[in-house]
Each structure stands twice: as structure tokens, then as C-alpha cells.
C-alpha positions as CSV (number, residue, x, y, z in Angstrom):
1,M,6.3,-34.6,-34.9
2,G,6.5,-38.1,-33.1
3,Y,3.0,-39.0,-34.9
4,V,4.6,-42.1,-36.6
5,R,6.1,-43.4,-33.1
6,L,2.2,-43.8,-32.0
7,A,1.5,-47.2,-30.3
8,R,-1.4,-48.8,-31.9
9,E,-3.3,-48.4,-28.5
10,A,-2.5,-44.7,-28.6
11,R,-4.1,-44.6,-32.3
12,L,-7.4,-46.4,-31.2
13,L,-7.6,-43.8,-28.2
14,I,-7.3,-41.0,-30.8
15,I,-9.7,-42.6,-33.2
16,I,-12.3,-43.1,-30.3
17,R,-12.2,-39.5,-29.6
18,A,-12.9,-38.7,-33.3
19,A,-15.7,-41.2,-33.7
20,R,-17.2,-39.4,-30.1
21,S,-16.8,-36.0,-31.3
22,V,-19.2,-36.2,-34.5
23,G,-22.1,-36.2,-32.2
24,Q,-20.8,-33.8,-30.0
25,G,-20.1,-31.4,-32.9
26,A,-24.0,-31.8,-34.3
27,L,-25.3,-31.1,-30.7
28,V,-22.8,-28.0,-29.9
29,V,-24.9,-26.2,-32.9
30,D,-28.2,-27.8,-32.4
31,F,-29.1,-28.8,-29.0
32,A,-29.5,-25.0,-27.8
33,L,-31.3,-24.3,-30.8
34,Y,-33.7,-27.7,-30.2
35,L,-34.5,-26.5,-26.7
36,H,-35.4,-23.0,-28.1
37,A,-37.4,-24.9,-30.6
38,L,-39.2,-26.6,-27.8
39,H,-39.8,-23.1,-26.2
40,W,-37.1,-23.3,-23.2
41,S,-35.8,-19.8,-22.4
42,A,-32.4,-18.4,-22.6
43,P,-32.0,-18.3,-18.7
44,V,-33.4,-21.8,-18.4
45,I,-31.2,-23.1,-21.3
46,G,-28.2,-21.6,-19.3
47,A,-29.2,-23.2,-16.1
48,L,-29.3,-26.7,-17.7
49,F,-25.8,-26.2,-19.1
50,M,-24.7,-25.1,-15.3
51,V,-25.9,-28.3,-13.8
52,A,-24.7,-30.3,-16.4
53,L,-21.3,-28.8,-16.3
54,L,-21.3,-28.9,-12.5
55,V,-22.0,-32.8,-12.3
56,S,-19.5,-33.5,-14.9
57,G,-16.6,-31.4,-13.2
58,T,-17.7,-33.2,-9.6
59,L,-17.3,-36.5,-11.3
60,A,-14.2,-35.7,-13.2
61,L,-12.8,-34.6,-9.5
62,F,-12.4,-38.3,-8.7
63,A,-12.4,-40.1,-12.1
64,G,-8.7,-39.3,-12.3
65,P,-7.1,-39.7,-9.4
66,L,-8.9,-43.1,-9.2
67,S,-7.8,-44.0,-12.6
68,D,-3.9,-43.7,-11.6
69,T,-4.6,-46.8,-8.9
70,H,-7.6,-48.7,-10.6
71,G,-6.8,-48.4,-14.5
72,H,-8.5,-46.3,-17.2
73,K,-10.4,-48.8,-19.4
74,A,-13.6,-49.6,-17.1
75,F,-14.2,-45.9,-16.8
76,L,-14.2,-45.2,-20.4
77,Q,-16.1,-47.9,-21.4
78,G,-18.9,-47.0,-18.6
79,Y,-18.9,-43.6,-20.2
80,E,-19.9,-44.8,-23.4
81,W,-22.9,-47.0,-21.8
82,V,-23.9,-43.7,-20.4
83,Q,-24.1,-42.0,-23.7
84,I,-25.9,-44.8,-25.3
85,A,-28.6,-44.4,-22.5
86,A,-28.5,-40.6,-22.7
87,A,-29.1,-40.8,-26.6
88,L,-32.0,-43.3,-26.4
89,M,-33.9,-41.1,-23.9
90,A,-33.4,-38.2,-26.2
91,L,-34.5,-39.9,-29.2
92,G,-37.8,-41.2,-27.6
93,D,-39.0,-38.2,-25.5
94,S,-38.7,-34.4,-25.3
95,Q,-40.4,-34.0,-22.1
96,P,-38.5,-31.5,-20.1
97,S,-37.5,-33.8,-17.3
98,V,-36.5,-36.6,-19.6
99,L,-34.4,-34.6,-21.8
100,A,-32.8,-32.6,-18.9
101,I,-31.7,-36.0,-17.6
102,A,-30.2,-37.1,-20.8
103,A,-28.7,-33.6,-21.4
104,I,-26.9,-34.0,-18.0
105,L,-25.9,-37.6,-18.3
106,G,-24.6,-37.0,-22.0
107,G,-23.3,-33.4,-21.8
108,F,-25.2,-32.4,-24.8
109,G,-24.3,-29.2,-26.5
110,H,-21.1,-28.3,-24.5
111,G,-18.6,-28.7,-27.3
112,L,-16.1,-31.4,-25.6
113,N,-14.0,-31.9,-28.6
114,G,-14.4,-35.3,-28.5
115,G,-13.5,-35.8,-24.9
116,A,-15.0,-38.4,-22.6
117,G,-17.0,-35.8,-20.4
118,P,-16.2,-36.1,-16.7
119,F,-13.7,-39.1,-17.7
120,A,-11.8,-36.9,-20.2
121,P,-9.0,-36.7,-17.5
122,V,-8.9,-40.5,-17.6
123,E,-8.5,-40.6,-21.0
124,L,-5.6,-38.1,-21.2
125,A,-3.8,-39.9,-18.5
126,W,-3.9,-43.1,-20.6
127,L,-2.8,-41.4,-23.7
128,S,-0.2,-40.0,-21.7
129,R,1.5,-43.3,-20.5
130,L,1.3,-44.4,-24.1
131,V,3.5,-41.5,-25.6
132,D,7.1,-40.3,-25.0
133,A,7.4,-37.0,-23.2
134,R,9.2,-35.8,-26.1
135,D,6.2,-36.3,-28.4
136,R,3.4,-35.3,-25.9
137,A,2.7,-31.7,-27.0
138,A,2.6,-33.0,-30.6
139,V,0.7,-36.0,-29.8
140,Y,-1.8,-34.1,-27.6
141,S,-2.4,-31.6,-30.4
142,L,-2.9,-34.4,-33.1
143,N,-5.6,-35.7,-30.5
144,T,-7.2,-32.2,-30.3
145,A,-7.1,-31.8,-33.9
146,M,-9.1,-35.1,-34.6
147,G,-11.5,-34.3,-32.0
148,F,-11.8,-30.9,-34.2
149,T,-12.3,-32.5,-37.2
150,G,-14.8,-34.9,-35.7
151,M,-16.7,-32.0,-34.5
152,A,-16.6,-30.2,-38.1
153,V,-18.4,-33.4,-39.4
154,G,-20.8,-33.0,-37.0
155,A,-21.3,-29.4,-37.4
156,L,-22.3,-30.0,-40.8
157,L,-24.7,-32.6,-39.9
158,A,-26.5,-30.0,-37.9
159,T,-27.9,-28.6,-40.7
160,L,-30.1,-31.6,-41.4
161,P,-33.1,-30.3,-39.0
162,S,-33.3,-27.6,-41.9
163,F,-33.9,-30.5,-44.8
164,L,-36.0,-32.8,-42.6
165,G,-38.6,-30.2,-41.7
166,T,-40.9,-31.6,-44.4
167,W,-41.2,-35.0,-42.8
168,L,-40.4,-34.2,-39.3
169,P,-41.9,-31.0,-38.4
170,G,-40.9,-28.5,-35.7
171,P,-38.7,-29.6,-33.0
172,L,-38.8,-33.4,-34.1
173,A,-36.4,-32.6,-37.0
174,Y,-33.7,-32.3,-34.6
175,R,-34.3,-35.8,-32.9
176,P,-32.4,-37.6,-35.4
177,L,-29.1,-36.2,-34.3
178,F,-29.0,-38.0,-31.1
179,L,-28.5,-41.0,-33.6
180,V,-25.1,-39.6,-34.3
181,V,-24.1,-39.7,-30.5
182,L,-25.9,-43.3,-30.2
183,F,-23.5,-44.7,-33.1
184,G,-20.2,-42.9,-31.9
185,A,-20.7,-44.6,-28.5
186,I,-21.3,-48.0,-30.0
187,L,-18.3,-47.6,-32.0
188,G,-16.1,-46.5,-29.1
189,L,-16.9,-49.7,-27.1
190,I,-16.1,-51.5,-30.0
191,L,-12.8,-50.2,-30.2
192,L,-12.0,-50.0,-26.7
193,R,-12.2,-53.7,-26.4
194,A,-9.4,-53.9,-28.6
195,I,-7.0,-51.8,-25.9
196,P,-5.4,-53.7,-23.1
197,E,-5.3,-51.9,-20.0
198,V,-1.8,-50.4,-18.8
199,A,-0.4,-51.3,-15.7
200,P,-0.4,-48.4,-13.1
201,A,2.7,-46.6,-12.5
202,P,4.9,-47.1,-9.4
203,S,3.9,-44.7,-6.8
204,D,5.7,-42.8,-4.1
205,H,4.6,-45.5,-1.6
206,E,6.9,-47.9,-3.6
207,Q,10.3,-46.1,-2.9
208,D,12.7,-47.0,-0.2
209,T,13.0,-44.7,2.8
210,D,15.5,-42.3,1.2
211,G,13.6,-42.1,-2.0
212,K,10.2,-41.8,-0.6
213,A,11.8,-38.7,1.1
214,A,13.1,-37.0,-2.0
215,A,9.7,-38.1,-3.7
216,D,7.7,-36.3,-0.9
217,A,9.5,-33.4,-1.6
218,L,8.9,-33.5,-5.1
219,T,5.1,-34.1,-4.5
220,H,4.9,-31.0,-2.4
221,A,6.6,-29.0,-5.1
222,E,4.1,-30.5,-7.8
223,N,1.2,-29.7,-5.4
224,R,2.1,-25.9,-5.3
225,K,2.0,-25.9,-9.1
226,L,-1.4,-27.6,-9.3
227,L,-2.9,-25.4,-6.8
228,K,-1.8,-22.1,-8.8
229,L,-2.6,-24.0,-12.1
230,F,-6.3,-24.7,-10.5
231,G,-6.6,-20.8,-9.6
232,I,-5.5,-19.8,-12.7
233,N,-7.8,-22.0,-15.0
234,A,-10.7,-21.0,-13.1
235,L,-10.3,-17.4,-14.8
236,N,-10.3,-19.2,-18.2
237,G,-13.3,-21.1,-17.4
238,L,-15.3,-18.3,-16.4
239,G,-14.6,-16.6,-19.6
240,I,-15.3,-19.7,-21.9
241,G,-18.7,-20.3,-19.8
242,L,-19.9,-16.7,-20.7
243,M,-19.8,-17.3,-24.5
244,G,-19.0,-20.8,-25.7
245,P,-22.2,-23.0,-24.5
246,L,-24.4,-20.3,-26.1
247,M,-22.7,-19.4,-29.1
248,A,-25.2,-20.9,-31.7
249,Y,-27.8,-19.3,-29.5
250,W,-26.2,-16.0,-30.0
251,F,-25.9,-16.2,-33.9
252,A,-29.6,-16.9,-34.0
253,V,-30.6,-14.1,-31.8
254,R,-28.1,-11.6,-33.0
255,F,-28.6,-12.3,-36.9
256,H,-31.6,-14.3,-36.9
257,H,-30.1,-17.3,-38.5
258,G,-30.8,-21.0,-37.9
259,P,-29.0,-24.2,-38.3
260,L,-28.7,-24.0,-42.0
261,S,-26.2,-21.2,-41.6
262,I,-24.8,-21.7,-38.5
263,G,-23.8,-25.1,-38.8
264,P,-21.5,-24.6,-41.8
265,I,-20.0,-21.7,-40.0
266,M,-19.2,-23.8,-36.9
267,S,-17.8,-26.5,-39.1
268,A,-15.6,-24.4,-40.8
269,A,-14.1,-23.0,-37.7
270,L,-13.6,-26.5,-36.1
271,I,-11.6,-27.4,-39.5
272,V,-9.8,-24.5,-39.4
273,T,-9.1,-25.1,-35.6
274,A,-8.1,-28.6,-36.2
275,T,-5.3,-27.2,-38.8
276,S,-4.3,-24.7,-36.2
277,S,-3.8,-27.2,-33.5
278,L,-1.5,-29.4,-35.8
279,L,0.3,-26.2,-36.5
280,V,0.8,-25.6,-32.8
281,G,2.2,-28.9,-32.6
282,R,5.0,-27.8,-34.9
283,L,5.7,-24.4,-33.4
284,T,6.0,-25.9,-29.9
285,R,9.1,-28.0,-31.2
286,R,10.5,-24.9,-32.4
287,Y,9.7,-22.1,-30.1
288,G,8.6,-23.7,-27.0
289,V,5.0,-24.5,-25.6
290,V,4.5,-21.4,-23.5
291,R,5.7,-19.1,-26.1
292,S,3.4,-20.8,-28.8
293,V,0.5,-20.9,-26.6
294,L,0.7,-17.3,-25.4
295,T,1.0,-16.0,-28.6
296,M,-2.0,-17.5,-30.1
297,R,-4.1,-16.9,-27.1
298,Y,-3.1,-13.1,-26.9
299,L,-4.2,-12.8,-30.7
300,G,-7.4,-14.8,-30.1
301,L,-8.1,-12.2,-27.2
302,A,-7.9,-9.5,-29.4
303,V,-10.5,-11.1,-32.0
304,L,-13.0,-11.9,-29.1
305,L,-13.2,-8.4,-28.0
306,V,-14.2,-7.3,-31.4
307,L,-16.6,-10.1,-32.3
308,P,-19.8,-9.0,-30.7
309,L,-19.1,-5.7,-32.6
310,A,-19.5,-7.3,-36.1
311,P,-22.0,-5.5,-38.1
312,S,-23.2,-8.5,-40.1
313,F,-23.4,-12.4,-39.7
314,P,-20.6,-12.8,-42.5
315,I,-18.1,-10.5,-40.6
316,A,-19.0,-12.2,-37.2
317,A,-18.6,-15.9,-38.7
318,L,-15.4,-14.9,-40.2
319,L,-14.0,-13.5,-36.6
320,Y,-15.3,-16.5,-35.0
321,I,-13.5,-18.9,-37.2
322,V,-10.3,-16.9,-36.7
323,R,-10.9,-16.7,-32.9
324,S,-11.7,-20.3,-32.8
325,A,-8.4,-21.3,-34.3
326,L,-6.2,-19.1,-32.4
327,N,-7.7,-20.1,-29.1
328,R,-8.9,-23.5,-29.3
329,G,-6.0,-24.5,-31.5
330,T,-3.8,-24.4,-28.5
331,A,-5.8,-27.0,-26.2
332,G,-3.7,-30.0,-26.8
333,A,-0.3,-28.2,-26.0
334,R,-2.1,-26.9,-23.1
335,Q,-2.8,-30.0,-21.7
336,A,0.8,-31.6,-22.3
337,L,2.1,-28.8,-20.5
338,N,-0.2,-29.1,-17.5
339,L,0.1,-32.7,-17.5
340,G,3.8,-32.3,-17.4
341,L,3.9,-30.4,-14.2
342,V,3.7,-33.9,-12.5
343,R,5.1,-37.5,-12.7
344,G,3.7,-40.4,-14.3
345,H,1.7,-42.0,-11.5
346,R,-0.3,-38.5,-10.8
347,R,-1.3,-37.5,-14.1
348,G,-4.8,-38.6,-13.6
349,L,-4.8,-36.3,-10.7
350,A,-3.2,-33.6,-12.8
351,A,-5.8,-34.0,-15.5
352,S,-8.7,-34.3,-13.4
353,L,-7.5,-30.9,-11.4
354,N,-7.2,-29.4,-14.6
355,N,-10.6,-30.4,-15.9
356,V,-12.4,-29.3,-12.8
357,S,-10.6,-26.1,-12.5
358,V,-12.1,-25.1,-16.0
359,Q,-15.6,-27.0,-16.1
360,I,-16.7,-25.7,-12.6
361,P,-16.3,-22.0,-13.4
362,R,-17.5,-22.6,-16.6
363,A,-20.8,-24.0,-15.3
364,I,-21.3,-20.4,-13.9
365,G,-21.2,-18.7,-17.1
366,P,-24.1,-20.0,-19.1
367,V,-26.6,-18.7,-16.6
368,F,-25.2,-15.2,-16.3
369,A,-24.8,-14.9,-20.1
370,G,-28.4,-16.3,-20.6
371,L,-29.9,-13.8,-18.4
372,L,-27.9,-10.8,-20.2
373,Y,-28.9,-12.2,-23.6
374,H,-32.5,-12.2,-22.5
375,A,-32.1,-8.8,-21.2
376,G,-30.8,-7.5,-24.7
377,F,-27.2,-7.0,-23.6
378,L,-25.7,-9.4,-26.4
379,A,-22.2,-7.9,-26.5
380,L,-21.7,-7.8,-22.6
381,P,-20.9,-11.5,-22.0
382,F,-17.9,-11.1,-24.5
383,F,-16.2,-8.2,-22.9
384,I,-16.6,-9.6,-19.4
385,A,-15.0,-13.1,-20.9
386,G,-12.3,-11.0,-22.5
387,G,-11.4,-9.6,-19.3
388,F,-11.4,-13.0,-17.4
389,Q,-9.0,-14.5,-20.2
390,G,-6.8,-11.4,-20.2
391,V,-5.9,-11.9,-16.5
392,Y,-5.7,-15.7,-17.1
393,L,-3.0,-15.2,-19.6
394,V,-0.9,-12.9,-17.4
395,L,-0.9,-15.3,-14.6
396,Y,-0.3,-18.4,-16.9
397,R,2.8,-16.7,-18.3
398,R,4.0,-16.2,-14.5
399,L,3.5,-19.7,-13.6
400,F,5.3,-21.5,-16.5
401,R,7.9,-18.9,-16.5
402,E,9.0,-20.0,-12.8
403,S,9.8,-23.6,-14.1
404,P,10.2,-23.3,-18.0
405,A,11.8,-26.5,-18.0
406,A,9.7,-28.6,-16.1
407,P,6.8,-29.4,-18.2
408,L,8.9,-30.6,-21.1
409,S,11.6,-32.6,-18.9
410,S,9.1,-34.4,-16.9
411,S,10.0,-38.1,-16.3
412,Q,7.5,-41.0,-17.4
């Protein structure tokens, strides 16, 4: 698998992701429920998620390319400081304006799998510099598995409001969860101090004349692939946005269950997804990245279309767990595949474009899903999401069929 060859710095980055993901897991379950307890309507909750995702996506567009030339560490340290500020704001006040600003800054409730919000491309590009090309799919799968595991722990912590209601009535019972975000950010800052910055990779401008001409041609070919990937990912982002951010809200409205029931279900889904991610890392070695990803994603799509028709909470929960393992378990392999489309000194750019192409369209989904839920159409967002993701998978296969060896043979 290549895990034993991980450098100390790579291990620390993965540990930071796991620490960060615990608070994210708690809030992916409870943040929408917290807002619901504060009497925010579904369309308003969806609008908040949309604004937060748009802000995150816009920042990510610039962060990755800048990190290719200016380094990675300062971006991630800045992110942890922002997390600390956002957590303190949410801990101290539930006024709509304060909570909205904290949510936008902190990315609360998005289910980022431990990623560093708008600076997630920076983190992925840094990790790619610390890992051999042959190990990238396996290590990225491990990285996402650690994020899912941390989120699973957080999802269990999301049951706390059900037990704290005696001492902290109503919405106040949700407030202690922001302490988890705070402690995760502090730990991240401490660990980042122990990781030295990596020198920037040589760029095309440092080539001689003949070498620069060849590099320019290669850059042009890479840009075409990135542009195609951007368009394809947008379809995936639209599908994710229609169901992902409001999944806990859907369980609450559809089956009238609260955090005590929803938290363990989401935790179980994340644990199974973490296991699935590690399995995908092995499958990519045997069957190739593209085949492994597409097989699992097509199966996940079939489950997605059945999920809203589930007649009971236990059946819906089981389908949700299976769908999460099949769909999100491929995240690490897809990240490695996408970053493999370019050379080392452009991976920050590739990671940013990959992030933005999903996050910006994803930002649109919660608003429309919230409006549909508010109108009583609880199944329709799932079917629309399935349509977008079906087209995405067809085009994704076509893109990587054009250059099947490129993602796995790209130079460092």
C-alpha cells in the first residue's frame, strides 16, 4: 500500500486532518439541527450554506496556485486561527448575524472530511510533494479514511445535545460542540509547527529554451484536461449540494428523529466509509484507479435513487450507510487521479480547480433542496441529484479513457 513509506511530515498532515475532522463530524450532524432549534427555516439554512460554500470556493481558487510558489504552511496556519475565531464566536453568541459570520468563516456543517476548507487544495498539494507517485492513490485513500474516522467520532459526539438538555435547555445544548472545533484547531496549530516547509518545485520558467517549448506544449495539454475536469466536476457538485449538506435535516423532517438517532447513523456511515476508502486504496493497485472509482460510484448511484423511497428510518439509515461507503469511499483515489493530471509545480492549481469546480456548483444545491423540502417534496432532490451524478460518471469515464496512463505515470 505504501503507507509504511510515509515521511514523518506526511504522517503529521494526516493526523492534523483527523483532529480537524472530529469537530466537522459533530457539526455535519448538528449544525443544521441547531439552526432548526433556533427557528431558522429550511430555505434560510440552505442560503447560509450556499454563501459559505461560495466564499470557500472563491478563496480556494486563489489559494492553491499561490501555494505552488509561496509555500503551504502559512495558509494552513491561517486556517486554524480562523477556526479558533469562528468557534469562539459561535460559543459566545447565537444571534443570527454572529452565527452566520461564524458559519461562513468556519464552514460549519459542510462535512469537509477533515479538509482545511478553502485551503484544502493547499493541503493536498503539500501532501503530494511528500508522497511517491506510485503510492499517491493509496496514501490519499488513507488520508480520507482518517478524515472519515474522525468525523465518525464527531458524529457520535453529536448525540450530546440529547443528554445535555437537562442542564442546557433548548438550543443551548448544542453550544458545547463548538469546543470540539476549537480544540481541533489548537491541536492543528501545534502540529503544524513541527512540519518544515517544502521548497517550491521547479516551474516552466526555469527551463532552457528547448525545454521551455516542450514544457509549454505539456502545459497546454494539461490545461485542456483540467478544463474538461472542471466541467465534469460541476455536475457532481450540483448533485452533492442537493442532498449532502441537508441530509441530517432530511432525516429529522422525513422520520421525525433527532440527534440521538441521527448521530450514530452518520457515525456508522463514516466508519464504513473509512473502511471503504482503505479498500479502494487496495483495489486501485489491482484494477486501476478509474475502474475502481467508476464501479463503486455506479453502485452508489443506484442506492441513491432508492434511498428517498425507504419506508422507515432503519431502512433509510442502512441505505445511507451503504451509499456513503460506495460514493464517498472513492474520494481519496479521485483526488490522486485528478492531481496526477499535472506536474508537481502545478498541483496546487489542479487541486484548487478540482475543489472550486465541485464547491461552487455545490453551493447552489442547498438553496433549491431547502425550497423543495419546505414545499413538501422530500424525494425530488435525490432524483435530481442522481441525474446530475449519472451524467458526471459517463463523462468522467470518457475523460480518463482518453489518457488512462497519465494519472499514474505523472512525474513528481
